[in-house]
N, CA, C and O atoms as a GROMACS GRO file, in nm:
protein
  412
    1UNK      N    1  -0.454  30.267   2.299
    1UNK     CA    2  -0.492  30.139   2.361
    1UNK      C    3  -0.396  30.030   2.368
    1UNK      O    4  -0.397  29.944   2.456
    2UNK      N    5  -0.309  30.039   2.267
    2UNK     CA    6  -0.175  29.978   2.269
    2UNK      C    7  -0.104  30.019   2.378
    2UNK      O    8  -0.066  29.929   2.454
    3UNK      N    9  -0.080  30.118   2.402
    3UNK     CA   10   0.028  30.169   2.517
    3UNK      C   11  -0.039  30.102   2.624
    3UNK      O   12   0.029  30.008   2.666
    4UNK      N   13  -0.156  30.116   2.686
    4UNK     CA   14  -0.219  30.108   2.767
    4UNK      C   15  -0.182  29.958   2.816
    4UNK      O   16  -0.140  29.933   2.928
    5UNK      N   17  -0.206  29.861   2.714
    5UNK     CA   18  -0.204  29.729   2.723
    5UNK      C   19  -0.048  29.708   2.747
    5UNK      O   20  -0.017  29.655   2.854
    6UNK      N   21   0.041  29.740   2.667
    6UNK     CA   22   0.194  29.744   2.690
    6UNK      C   23   0.206  29.761   2.855
    6UNK      O   24   0.260  29.680   2.930
    7UNK      N   25   0.141  29.891   2.896
    7UNK     CA   26   0.167  29.899   3.060
    7UNK      C   27   0.147  29.811   3.125
    7UNK      O   28   0.224  29.780   3.215
    8UNK      N   29   0.008  29.730   3.089
    8UNK     CA   30  -0.052  29.620   3.176
    8UNK      C   31   0.036  29.524   3.195
    8UNK      O   32   0.071  29.488   3.308
    9UNK      N   33   0.093  29.462   3.058
    9UNK     CA   34   0.170  29.348   3.046
    9UNK      C   35   0.318  29.370   3.090
    9UNK      O   36   0.370  29.279   3.155
   10UNK      N   37   0.389  29.479   3.062
   10UNK     CA   38   0.507  29.506   3.147
   10UNK      C   39   0.499  29.517   3.281
   10UNK      O   40   0.593  29.472   3.346
   11UNK      N   41   0.384  29.580   3.355
   11UNK     CA   42   0.397  29.569   3.488
   11UNK      C   43   0.394  29.430   3.531
   11UNK      O   44   0.453  29.404   3.636
   12UNK      N   45   0.322  29.317   3.456
   12UNK     CA   46   0.319  29.188   3.499
   12UNK      C   47   0.458  29.142   3.509
   12UNK      O   48   0.510  29.105   3.614
   13UNK      N   49   0.522  29.147   3.379
   13UNK     CA   50   0.635  29.103   3.358
   13UNK      C   51   0.764  29.154   3.465
   13UNK      O   52   0.838  29.073   3.522
   14UNK      N   53   0.775  29.301   3.479
   14UNK     CA   54   0.852  29.348   3.549
   14UNK      C   55   0.836  29.351   3.725
   14UNK      O   56   0.918  29.391   3.808
   15UNK      N   57   0.722  29.305   3.741
   15UNK     CA   58   0.692  29.338   3.892
   15UNK      C   59   0.786  29.231   3.986
   15UNK      O   60   0.822  29.262   4.099
   16UNK      N   61   0.814  29.125   3.935
   16UNK     CA   62   0.913  29.031   4.006
   16UNK      C   63   1.063  29.113   4.039
   16UNK      O   64   1.140  29.103   4.134
   17UNK      N   65   1.066  29.176   3.948
   17UNK     CA   66   1.212  29.256   3.967
   17UNK      C   67   1.198  29.405   4.052
   17UNK      O   68   1.284  29.490   4.069
   18UNK      N   69   1.074  29.402   4.091
   18UNK     CA   70   1.048  29.540   4.181
   18UNK      C   71   1.044  29.660   4.123
   18UNK      O   72   1.072  29.767   4.177
   19UNK      N   73   0.990  29.633   3.960
   19UNK     CA   74   0.990  29.723   3.881
   19UNK      C   75   0.839  29.782   3.858
   19UNK      O   76   0.758  29.706   3.806
   20UNK      N   77   0.801  29.902   3.891
   20UNK     CA   78   0.659  29.941   3.865
   20UNK      C   79   0.639  30.028   3.734
   20UNK      O   80   0.698  30.133   3.706
   21UNK      N   81   0.545  29.963   3.663
   21UNK     CA   82   0.510  30.053   3.538
   21UNK      C   83   0.366  30.106   3.531
   21UNK      O   84   0.264  30.040   3.551
   22UNK      N   85   0.374  30.234   3.500
   22UNK     CA   86   0.216  30.301   3.490
   22UNK      C   87   0.209  30.388   3.376
   22UNK      O   88   0.315  30.443   3.347
   23UNK      N   89   0.123  30.410   3.314
   23UNK     CA   90   0.112  30.506   3.225
   23UNK      C   91   0.021  30.640   3.266
   23UNK      O   92  -0.049  30.651   3.366
   24UNK      N   93   0.038  30.721   3.180
   24UNK     CA   94  -0.020  30.869   3.255
   24UNK      C   95  -0.072  30.922   3.089
   24UNK      O   96   0.000  30.945   2.992
   25UNK      N   97  -0.198  30.931   3.096
   25UNK     CA   98  -0.305  30.955   2.969
   25UNK      C   99  -0.341  31.088   3.019
   25UNK      O  100  -0.416  31.096   3.116
   26UNK      N  101  -0.297  31.194   2.963
   26UNK     CA  102  -0.334  31.329   2.980
   26UNK      C  103  -0.424  31.373   2.857
   26UNK      O  104  -0.406  31.328   2.744
   27UNK      N  105  -0.521  31.462   2.888
   27UNK     CA  106  -0.606  31.520   2.784
   27UNK      C  107  -0.537  31.636   2.734
   27UNK      O  108  -0.415  31.633   2.719
   28UNK      N  109  -0.618  31.753   2.703
   28UNK     CA  110  -0.556  31.874   2.686
   28UNK      C  111  -0.511  31.948   2.782
   28UNK      O  112  -0.580  31.998   2.870
   29UNK      N  113  -0.360  31.962   2.766
   29UNK     CA  114  -0.283  32.038   2.846
   29UNK      C  115  -0.239  32.184   2.774
   29UNK      O  116  -0.215  32.199   2.654
   30UNK      N  117  -0.236  32.281   2.870
   30UNK     CA  118  -0.197  32.386   2.829
   30UNK      C  119  -0.072  32.411   2.790
   30UNK      O  120   0.006  32.468   2.866
   31UNK      N  121  -0.042  32.379   2.688
   31UNK     CA  122   0.128  32.410   2.639
   31UNK      C  123   0.157  32.473   2.499
   31UNK      O  124   0.062  32.515   2.432
   32UNK      N  125   0.275  32.481   2.456
   32UNK     CA  126   0.274  32.566   2.308
   32UNK      C  127   0.255  32.452   2.197
   32UNK      O  128   0.262  32.488   2.079
   33UNK      N  129   0.234  32.334   2.220
   33UNK     CA  130   0.263  32.200   2.133
   33UNK      C  131   0.175  32.228   2.008
   33UNK      O  132   0.222  32.204   1.897
   34UNK      N  133   0.055  32.275   2.021
   34UNK     CA  134  -0.026  32.277   1.891
   34UNK      C  135   0.048  32.407   1.805
   34UNK      O  136   0.094  32.390   1.693
   35UNK      N  137   0.051  32.519   1.865
   35UNK     CA  138   0.131  32.623   1.834
   35UNK      C  139   0.248  32.586   1.736
   35UNK      O  140   0.254  32.608   1.615
   36UNK      N  141   0.346  32.522   1.820
   36UNK     CA  142   0.470  32.502   1.750
   36UNK      C  143   0.446  32.389   1.623
   36UNK      O  144   0.534  32.358   1.543
   37UNK      N  145   0.335  32.346   1.623
   37UNK     CA  146   0.305  32.232   1.525
   37UNK      C  147   0.222  32.309   1.398
   37UNK      O  148   0.178  32.254   1.297
   38UNK      N  149   0.216  32.409   1.423
   38UNK     CA  150   0.162  32.520   1.322
   38UNK      C  151   0.046  32.550   1.352
   38UNK      O  152  -0.002  32.595   1.249
   39UNK      N  153  -0.038  32.552   1.441
   39UNK     CA  154  -0.179  32.591   1.472
   39UNK      C  155  -0.178  32.760   1.496
   39UNK      O  156  -0.110  32.815   1.583
   40UNK      N  157  -0.245  32.813   1.424
   40UNK     CA  158  -0.249  32.984   1.436
   40UNK      C  159  -0.312  33.006   1.599
   40UNK      O  160  -0.381  32.930   1.666
   41UNK      N  161  -0.262  33.128   1.630
   41UNK     CA  162  -0.323  33.170   1.787
   41UNK      C  163  -0.476  33.128   1.789
   41UNK      O  164  -0.526  33.052   1.873
   42UNK      N  165  -0.551  33.198   1.666
   42UNK     CA  166  -0.686  33.209   1.675
   42UNK      C  167  -0.728  33.070   1.698
   42UNK      O  168  -0.799  33.048   1.797
   43UNK      N  169  -0.700  32.985   1.632
   43UNK     CA  170  -0.732  32.822   1.617
   43UNK      C  171  -0.716  32.747   1.750
   43UNK      O  172  -0.786  32.656   1.793
   44UNK      N  173  -0.596  32.812   1.811
   44UNK     CA  174  -0.562  32.773   1.943
   44UNK      C  175  -0.681  32.804   2.042
   44UNK      O  176  -0.738  32.717   2.107
   45UNK      N  177  -0.710  32.925   2.046
   45UNK     CA  178  -0.800  32.958   2.130
   45UNK      C  179  -0.914  32.908   2.095
   45UNK      O  180  -1.002  32.918   2.181
   46UNK      N  181  -0.946  32.851   1.985
   46UNK     CA  182  -1.084  32.786   1.970
   46UNK      C  183  -1.108  32.661   2.024
   46UNK      O  184  -1.209  32.608   2.072
   47UNK      N  185  -0.954  32.611   2.002
   47UNK     CA  186  -0.969  32.448   2.047
   47UNK      C  187  -0.959  32.467   2.172
   47UNK      O  188  -1.019  32.382   2.238
   48UNK      N  189  -0.902  32.552   2.233
   48UNK     CA  190  -0.910  32.541   2.389
   48UNK      C  191  -1.024  32.583   2.446
   48UNK      O  192  -1.043  32.543   2.561
   49UNK      N  193  -1.101  32.649   2.400
   49UNK     CA  194  -1.255  32.688   2.427
   49UNK      C  195  -1.349  32.570   2.391
   49UNK      O  196  -1.453  32.555   2.456
   50UNK      N  197  -1.323  32.505   2.311
   50UNK     CA  198  -1.399  32.385   2.278
   50UNK      C  199  -1.363  32.271   2.380
   50UNK      O  200  -1.449  32.196   2.425
   51UNK      N  201  -1.238  32.262   2.412
   51UNK     CA  202  -1.205  32.158   2.504
   51UNK      C  203  -1.279  32.199   2.649
   51UNK      O  204  -1.336  32.110   2.712
   52UNK      N  205  -1.275  32.322   2.694
   52UNK     CA  206  -1.324  32.358   2.807
   52UNK      C  207  -1.494  32.326   2.820
   52UNK      O  208  -1.547  32.266   2.914
   53UNK      N  209  -1.557  32.380   2.707
   53UNK     CA  210  -1.702  32.389   2.721
   53UNK      C  211  -1.750  32.243   2.677
   53UNK      O  212  -1.848  32.196   2.736
   54UNK      N  213  -1.699  32.183   2.596
   54UNK     CA  214  -1.761  32.050   2.500
   54UNK      C  215  -1.684  31.934   2.570
   54UNK      O  216  -1.750  31.855   2.638
   55UNK      N  217  -1.548  31.918   2.558
   55UNK     CA  218  -1.473  31.771   2.534
   55UNK      C  219  -1.406  31.717   2.692
   55UNK      O  220  -1.369  31.605   2.726
   56UNK      N  221  -1.410  31.842   2.766
   56UNK     CA  222  -1.362  31.812   2.899
   56UNK      C  223  -1.458  31.869   2.988
   56UNK      O  224  -1.471  31.990   3.010
   57UNK      N  225  -1.544  31.747   3.052
   57UNK     CA  226  -1.634  31.809   3.160
   57UNK      C  227  -1.593  31.869   3.272
   57UNK      O  228  -1.671  31.952   3.320
   58UNK      N  229  -1.480  31.848   3.334
   58UNK     CA  230  -1.422  31.912   3.456
   58UNK      C  231  -1.357  32.056   3.427
   58UNK      O  232  -1.325  32.140   3.510
   59UNK      N  233  -1.348  32.060   3.292
   59UNK     CA  234  -1.260  32.202   3.267
   59UNK      C  235  -1.366  32.283   3.269
   59UNK      O  236  -1.342  32.394   3.317
   60UNK      N  237  -1.508  32.260   3.221
   60UNK     CA  238  -1.629  32.326   3.235
   60UNK      C  239  -1.631  32.410   3.366
   60UNK      O  240  -1.639  32.532   3.373
   61UNK      N  241  -1.624  32.322   3.468
   61UNK     CA  242  -1.648  32.380   3.591
   61UNK      C  243  -1.541  32.453   3.648
   61UNK      O  244  -1.578  32.531   3.736
   62UNK      N  245  -1.410  32.452   3.622
   62UNK     CA  246  -1.270  32.498   3.679
   62UNK      C  247  -1.244  32.613   3.552
   62UNK      O  248  -1.147  32.687   3.561
   63UNK      N  249  -1.334  32.624   3.439
   63UNK     CA  250  -1.300  32.709   3.332
   63UNK      C  251  -1.171  32.753   3.310
   63UNK      O  252  -1.123  32.866   3.302
   64UNK      N  253  -1.112  32.610   3.298
   64UNK     CA  254  -0.951  32.589   3.259
   64UNK      C  255  -0.927  32.454   3.191
   64UNK      O  256  -1.016  32.374   3.218
   65UNK      N  257  -0.840  32.410   3.117
   65UNK     CA  258  -0.772  32.307   3.076
   65UNK      C  259  -0.688  32.264   3.188
   65UNK      O  260  -0.679  32.338   3.286
   66UNK      N  261  -0.613  32.132   3.185
   66UNK     CA  262  -0.529  32.102   3.274
   66UNK      C  263  -0.360  32.164   3.255
   66UNK      O  264  -0.323  32.198   3.143
   67UNK      N  265  -0.299  32.169   3.333
   67UNK     CA  266  -0.152  32.243   3.322
   67UNK      C  267  -0.046  32.127   3.345
   67UNK      O  268  -0.064  32.026   3.414
   68UNK      N  269   0.054  32.156   3.282
   68UNK     CA  270   0.168  32.069   3.280
   68UNK      C  271   0.215  32.025   3.444
   68UNK      O  272   0.263  31.919   3.484
   69UNK      N  273   0.185  32.137   3.511
   69UNK     CA  274   0.237  32.100   3.656
   69UNK      C  275   0.128  32.015   3.729
   69UNK      O  276   0.167  31.959   3.831
   70UNK      N  277   0.018  31.999   3.698
   70UNK     CA  278  -0.090  31.906   3.740
   70UNK      C  279  -0.055  31.748   3.691
   70UNK      O  280  -0.084  31.646   3.753
   71UNK      N  281   0.021  31.758   3.548
   71UNK     CA  282   0.063  31.627   3.520
   71UNK      C  283   0.191  31.568   3.565
   71UNK      O  284   0.217  31.448   3.575
   72UNK      N  285   0.283  31.690   3.596
   72UNK     CA  286   0.390  31.677   3.667
   72UNK      C  287   0.372  31.635   3.784
   72UNK      O  288   0.436  31.533   3.810
   73UNK      N  289   0.295  31.683   3.878
   73UNK     CA  290   0.238  31.638   4.040
   73UNK      C  291   0.210  31.462   4.036
   73UNK      O  292   0.251  31.376   4.113
   74UNK      N  293   0.123  31.450   3.914
   74UNK     CA  294   0.076  31.289   3.934
   74UNK      C  295   0.197  31.208   3.916
   74UNK      O  296   0.218  31.112   3.989
   75UNK      N  297   0.292  31.249   3.801
   75UNK     CA  298   0.398  31.186   3.782
   75UNK      C  299   0.498  31.162   3.902
   75UNK      O  300   0.563  31.062   3.932
   76UNK      N  301   0.489  31.288   3.963
   76UNK     CA  302   0.606  31.282   4.077
   76UNK      C  303   0.535  31.161   4.199
   76UNK      O  304   0.600  31.076   4.260
   77UNK      N  305   0.385  31.185   4.212
   77UNK     CA  306   0.333  31.096   4.300
   77UNK      C  307   0.370  30.949   4.250
   77UNK      O  308   0.425  30.872   4.330
   78UNK      N  309   0.345  30.914   4.135
   78UNK     CA  310   0.368  30.780   4.090
   78UNK      C  311   0.528  30.735   4.120
   78UNK      O  312   0.555  30.621   4.157
   79UNK      N  313   0.580  30.787   4.109
   79UNK     CA  314   0.758  30.742   4.148
   79UNK      C  315   0.782  30.769   4.285
   79UNK      O  316   0.891  30.736   4.334
   80UNK      N  317   0.680  30.836   4.367
   80UNK     CA  318   0.705  30.823   4.502
   80UNK      C  319   0.692  30.718   4.606
   80UNK      O  320   0.637  30.618   4.559
   81UNK      N  321   0.720  30.706   4.711
   81UNK     CA  322   0.707  30.598   4.799
   81UNK      C  323   0.557  30.578   4.809
   81UNK      O  324   0.512  30.463   4.809
   82UNK      N  325   0.481  30.677   4.815
   82UNK     CA  326   0.337  30.657   4.836
   82UNK      C  327   0.274  30.581   4.738
   82UNK      O  328   0.165  30.528   4.759
   83UNK      N  329   0.339  30.572   4.624
   83UNK     CA  330   0.276  30.485   4.502
   83UNK      C  331   0.325  30.374   4.521
   83UNK      O  332   0.296  30.301   4.426
   84UNK      N  333   0.401  30.310   4.614
   84UNK     CA  334   0.507  30.199   4.597
   84UNK      C  335   0.422  30.062   4.556
   84UNK      O  336   0.488  29.968   4.510
   85UNK      N  337   0.279  30.048   4.571
   85UNK     CA  338   0.196  29.922   4.538
   85UNK      C  339   0.113  29.964   4.418
   85UNK      O  340   0.002  29.919   4.391
   86UNK      N  341   0.183  30.061   4.347
   86UNK     CA  342   0.070  30.093   4.219
   86UNK      C  343   0.148  30.052   4.110
   86UNK      O  344   0.259  30.098   4.085
   87UNK      N  345   0.090  29.963   4.044
   87UNK     CA  346   0.142  29.896   3.916
   87UNK      C  347   0.039  29.854   3.832
   87UNK      O  348  -0.063  29.797   3.870
   88UNK      N  349   0.075  29.892   3.677
   88UNK     CA  350  -0.039  29.858   3.569
   88UNK      C  351  -0.149  29.939   3.539
   88UNK      O  352  -0.245  29.915   3.465
   89UNK      N  353  -0.120  30.056   3.617
   89UNK     CA  354  -0.239  30.135   3.596
   89UNK      C  355  -0.217  30.260   3.474
   89UNK      O  356  -0.108  30.316   3.460
   90UNK      N  357  -0.319  30.288   3.402
   90UNK     CA  358  -0.331  30.371   3.317
   90UNK      C  359  -0.424  30.490   3.372
   90UNK      O  360  -0.545  30.480   3.391
   91UNK      N  361  -0.355  30.587   3.389
   91UNK     CA  362  -0.444  30.679   3.483
   91UNK      C  363  -0.453  30.821   3.376
   91UNK      O  364  -0.364  30.880   3.315
   92UNK      N  365  -0.571  30.837   3.383
   92UNK     CA  366  -0.622  30.989   3.281
   92UNK      C  367  -0.623  31.065   3.360
   92UNK      O  368  -0.680  31.038   3.466
   93UNK      N  369  -0.561  31.192   3.340
   93UNK     CA  370  -0.543  31.319   3.406
   93UNK      C  371  -0.595  31.399   3.264
   93UNK      O  372  -0.522  31.455   3.182
   94UNK      N  373  -0.751  31.386   3.259
   94UNK     CA  374  -0.819  31.460   3.093
   94UNK      C  375  -0.958  31.522   3.152
   94UNK      O  376  -1.040  31.554   3.066
   95UNK      N  377  -0.995  31.545   3.300
   95UNK     CA  378  -1.112  31.618   3.330
   95UNK      C  379  -1.236  31.551   3.284
   95UNK      O  380  -1.338  31.604   3.239
   96UNK      N  381  -1.210  31.420   3.305
   96UNK     CA  382  -1.332  31.309   3.216
   96UNK      C  383  -1.353  31.305   3.104
   96UNK      O  384  -1.460  31.250   3.076
   97UNK      N  385  -1.290  31.345   3.012
   97UNK     CA  386  -1.306  31.333   2.884
   97UNK      C  387  -1.316  31.194   2.844
   97UNK      O  388  -1.421  31.170   2.785
   98UNK      N  389  -1.230  31.085   2.862
   98UNK     CA  390  -1.252  30.946   2.832
   98UNK      C  391  -1.382  30.877   2.870
   98UNK      O  392  -1.417  30.766   2.830
   99UNK      N  393  -1.454  30.962   2.961
   99UNK     CA  394  -1.569  30.923   2.984
   99UNK      C  395  -1.679  30.978   2.929
   99UNK      O  396  -1.789  30.967   2.984
  100UNK      N  397  -1.658  31.052   2.794
  100UNK     CA  398  -1.782  31.108   2.742
  100UNK      C  399  -1.855  30.976   2.649
  100UNK      O  400  -1.970  30.959   2.609
  101UNK      N  401  -1.758  30.913   2.640
  101UNK     CA  402  -1.849  30.783   2.536
  101UNK      C  403  -1.936  30.711   2.620
  101UNK      O  404  -2.030  30.650   2.569
  102UNK      N  405  -1.921  30.710   2.724
  102UNK     CA  406  -2.005  30.622   2.823
  102UNK      C  407  -2.147  30.673   2.830
  102UNK      O  408  -2.235  30.603   2.879
  103UNK      N  409  -2.171  30.796   2.780
  103UNK     CA  410  -2.321  30.854   2.819
  103UNK      C  411  -2.418  30.818   2.669
  103UNK      O  412  -2.538  30.848   2.664
   0.00000   0.00000   0.00000
């Protein structure tokens, strides 16, 4: 929440200088991060399985979690001219995980 608010405040402060500020908030992304942090292969597989079946609603229909390439594509879009009027946004790329609390 703090980084999201910092993003919004910085976008207002920096807009007069033509600087856009946005945040990308990913959910579970398939990487080696957890394994490098000490998670076993078995625990990682359970973590991914739970993410697909329980915590990331879109992942269930796709049968997978987000990929680094998908996060990268969002970032590339945000720095492109196509997003020239987008600033102060906190964009979740989490398969609707953040919305589970709304139910």
